[in-house]
C-alpha positions in Angstrom: 6.8 -23.8 -12.0 10.4 -23.2 -10.9 11.0 -21.0 -14.0 8.0 -18.9 -13.2 9.0 -18.6 -9.6 12.5 -17.5 -10.6 11.1 -15.0 -13.0 8.9 -13.6 -10.3 11.9 -13.3 -8.0 13.7 -11.2 -10.7 10.7 -8.9 -11.1 10.6 -8.3 -7.3 14.2 -7.0 -7.6 12.9 -3.9 -9.3 11.8 -1.1 -6.9 11.2 2.6 -7.1 14.9 3.0 -6.1 16.1 0.2 -8.6 14.5 1.0 -11.9 17.2 -0.7 -13.9 19.4 -3.7 -13.1 22.5 -5.4 -14.6 23.1 -9.1 -14.6 25.6 -8.6 -11.8 23.0 -6.7 -9.8 20.4 -9.5 -10.1 23.0 -12.2 -9.2 24.0 -10.2 -6.1 20.4 -9.6 -5.1 19.2 -13.2 -5.6 22.4 -15.1 -4.9 21.9 -17.2 -8.0 24.5 -18.6 -10.5 25.5 -16.1 -13.1 25.1 -18.5 -16.1 21.5 -19.6 -15.3 20.5 -16.0 -14.3 21.8 -14.7 -17.6 19.7 -17.3 -19.5 16.7 -16.4 -17.4 17.0 -12.7 -18.1 17.4 -13.3 -21.8 14.3 -15.5 -21.8 12.3 -12.8 -19.9 13.5 -10.2 -22.4 12.4 -12.4 -25.3 9.0 -12.9 -23.7 8.5 -9.2 -23.2 8.8 -9.2 -19.4 12.0 -7.3 -19.5 13.7 -5.0 -22.0 17.2 -3.5 -22.3 17.6 0.2 -21.7 18.9 2.0 -24.8 22.7 2.0 -25.2 23.2 -0.1 -22.1 23.2 -3.7 -20.8 20.8 -2.8 -18.0 17.4 -4.5 -17.8 14.2 -2.8 -16.9 10.6 -4.0 -16.8 9.1 -4.5 -20.3 6.1 -2.9 -21.8 4.0 -6.1 -21.3 4.1 -5.5 -17.5 2.8 -2.0 -17.9 0.0 -3.2 -20.2 -0.9 -5.9 -17.7 -0.9 -3.4 -14.9 -3.3 -1.2 -16.7 -5.5 -4.3 -17.4 -5.5 -5.2 -13.7 -6.6 -1.7 -12.7 -9.5 -1.7 -15.3 -10.6 -5.3 -14.4 -11.1 -4.5 -10.7 -14.4 -2.8 -10.0 -13.3 -2.2 -6.4 -10.0 -0.7 -7.4 -11.6 1.5 -10.0 -14.1 2.8 -7.4 -11.3 3.3 -4.9 -9.2 5.1 -7.4 -12.0 7.5 -8.3 -12.7 8.2 -4.6 -9.1 8.9 -3.8 -8.9 11.2 -6.8 -11.8 13.2 -5.5 -10.3 13.4 -2.0 -7.0 14.5 -3.4 -8.5 17.3 -5.5 -10.7 18.4 -2.6 -8.0 18.7 0.1 -4.8 19.1 -2.0 -3.0 16.1 -0.4 -1.7 13.0 -2.0 -4.0 9.9 -2.0 -3.2 6.2 -2.4 -5.0 3.0 -3.1 -3.0 0.0 -1.6 -3.4 -3.7 -1.3 -2.0 -6.3 1.1 0.6 -8.8 -0.3 1.4 -11.2 2.4 2.4 -9.1 5.4 3.4 -6.2 3.2 1.3 -3.4 1.8 1.9 -2.1 -1.8 0.5 1.0 -3.4 -1.2 0.3 -6.7 -2.6 3.8 -7.6 -2.1 7.3 -6.4 -3.1 10.9 -7.0 -0.5 13.6 -6.3 -1.7 16.5 -4.2 -1.7 20.1 -5.3 -0.5 21.6 -2.0 2.8 23.5 -2.0 4.3 20.8 0.3 3.7 17.4 -1.3 4.5 14.2 0.6 4.2 10.5 0.0 5.7 7.2 -0.9 6.5 6.0 -4.4 4.0 3.6 -6.0 5.2 0.0 -5.8 7.3 0.5 -2.7 6.7 -2.2 -0.2 6.0 -1.3 3.4 5.6 -3.5 6.4 1.9 -3.7 6.9 2.1 -3.6 10.6 4.0 -0.3 10.5 1.7 1.7 8.3 -1.9 3.0 8.4 -2.8 1.4 5.1 -1.4 -2.0 6.2 -3.1 -1.9 9.6 -6.5 -0.9 8.0 -6.2 -4.1 5.8 -4.8 -6.3 8.6 -7.7 -5.3 10.8 -10.0 -7.1 8.3 -8.3 -10.4 9.3 -8.8 -12.4 12.4 -6.1 -12.4 15.1 -5.1 -15.9 14.2 -4.6 -15.0 10.6 -2.6 -11.9 11.6 -0.3 -14.1 13.8 0.2 -16.5 10.9 1.3 -13.6 8.7 3.9 -12.7 11.3 5.7 -15.9 12.4 8.8 -14.0 13.2 9.2 -11.2 15.8 8.2 -7.8 14.5 11.0 -5.4 13.7 9.7 -1.9 14.1 11.8 0.9 12.7 9.8 3.7 14.4 8.8 4.2 18.0 5.1 4.6 17.0 5.0 1.2 15.4 3.9 -1.8 17.4 6.8 -3.5 19.2 5.4 -7.0 19.1 2.4 -9.1 17.9 0.3 -8.4 21.0 0.8 -4.6 20.5 -0.2 -5.0 16.9 -3.3 -7.0 17.8 -4.3 -4.2 20.3 -3.9 -1.6 17.5 -6.0 -3.6 15.1 -8.7 -3.9 17.7 -8.8 -0.1 17.8 -8.9 0.1 14.0 -11.9 -2.3 13.9 -13.7 -0.3 16.6 -13.0 3.1 15.0 -13.3 2.1 11.3 -10.0 3.7 10.3 -6.3 3.7 10.9 -3.8 6.5 11.3 -0.1 6.9 11.5 2.4 9.7 12.2 5.9 9.7 10.7 6.2 5.9 10.5 6.7 5.5 6.8 8.2 9.0 6.1 9.5 11.6 8.5 7.0 14.4 9.1 4.2 12.7 7.2 0.8 11.7 8.7 -1.6 9.3 7.1 -5.2 8.1 7.5 -6.6 5.0 5.9 -9.9 3.1 5.5 -10.1 -0.4 4.0 -13.0 -1.9 2.0 -13.6 -5.3 0.4 -15.8 -6.7 -2.3 -18.0 -9.6 -1.5 -18.0 -11.2 -4.9 -14.3 -11.2 -5.7 -12.8 -11.1 -2.2 -10.6 -8.2 -3.2 -9.6 -5.7 -0.5 -8.1 -2.3 -0.8 -7.1 0.6 1.4 -7.9 4.2 0.7 -5.3 6.6 2.2 -4.6 10.3 2.4 -1.1 11.5 3.4 -0.3 15.0 4.6 2.5 17.0 6.2 2.1 16.9 10.0 3.5 20.4 10.5 1.1 22.3 8.4 -2.3 20.6 8.6 -4.5 21.6 11.5 -6.7 19.3 13.6 -9.8 20.8 11.9 -8.5 19.9 8.5 -7.6 16.4 9.6 -11.0 15.9 10.9 -12.6 17.1 7.7 -10.4 14.7 5.7 -11.3 11.8 7.9 -15.0 12.5 7.7 -14.7 12.6 3.9 -12.6 9.5 3.7 -15.0 7.5 5.8 -17.9 8.7 3.7 -16.2 7.7 0.4 -15.3 4.3 1.9 -18.9 3.7 3.2 -20.3 4.4 -0.3 -18.0 2.0 -1.9 -18.6 -0.7 0.7 -22.4 -0.4 0.1 -21.9 -0.7 -3.7 -19.6 -3.7 -3.6 -21.4 -5.4 -0.7 -18.5 -5.4 1.6 -19.0 -8.5 3.8 -17.4 -6.7 6.8 -19.3 -3.4 6.3 -21.4 -2.3 9.3 -22.2 1.1 10.6 -18.9 3.1 10.3 -18.6 5.2 13.4 -17.9 8.9 12.7 -14.8 10.3 14.3 -15.4 11.5 17.9 -16.5 15.0 18.1 -13.5 16.0 20.2 -10.7 13.4 19.5 -7.1 13.8 20.4 -5.1 15.0 17.4 -5.1 12.3 14.7 -1.4 12.8 14.0 -0.6 11.3 17.4 -3.0 8.4 17.4 -1.3 5.0 17.8 -3.6 3.3 15.3 
């Protein structure tokens, strides 16, 4: 079990900013002995989990991981439906859409559709974000009870943006708003100048939960367009929730007829 845990730690070293790693890089990131780390990397390479980049001694994720990722996407009915929904929204409005999942207290994008608008914004797939400080994360955390949310955050929150909740009580207040409204929004928390709106759904049979998200440039999208996107996002999520028998699904409130601008909502 330790070997598997160590291999998982190595794989977590790869990010959208670290596509390839040397032995020295991994040792520095994990603080593990060079000799045992070298043996582990070779074993992972031999098993197909890693491969060596051509003409270098740098490791990168192996083709097996890509194949497993594709299998994961095809095996999840909920993910497939969410992916289709986000694709439709992205084509309709021209903005990038994401499907994300919660991993512990972090949120991770697992699928995306790039927008067609002249100004494209977004976050690379696989990049981890603090769930409490993103609309996707808050939409998923809102499906948990307050006690579970507290358990996921045993340490004080470390917000990196003024719009993010400063402490656990502020987070719980935000999540109460998300539960009431049926959606979460954010403004410039994950990326400067970028707004986001997210709705989470879950499948009764498997217990899977995903968040559907649309991101857009705050400076060029009008309140009217944001409202249209939100209505469409809520409609897509409601349809999925009915099909997968979302255990938390209830009547999803439509956005208020005259809300304050979505880009500035705290939730």
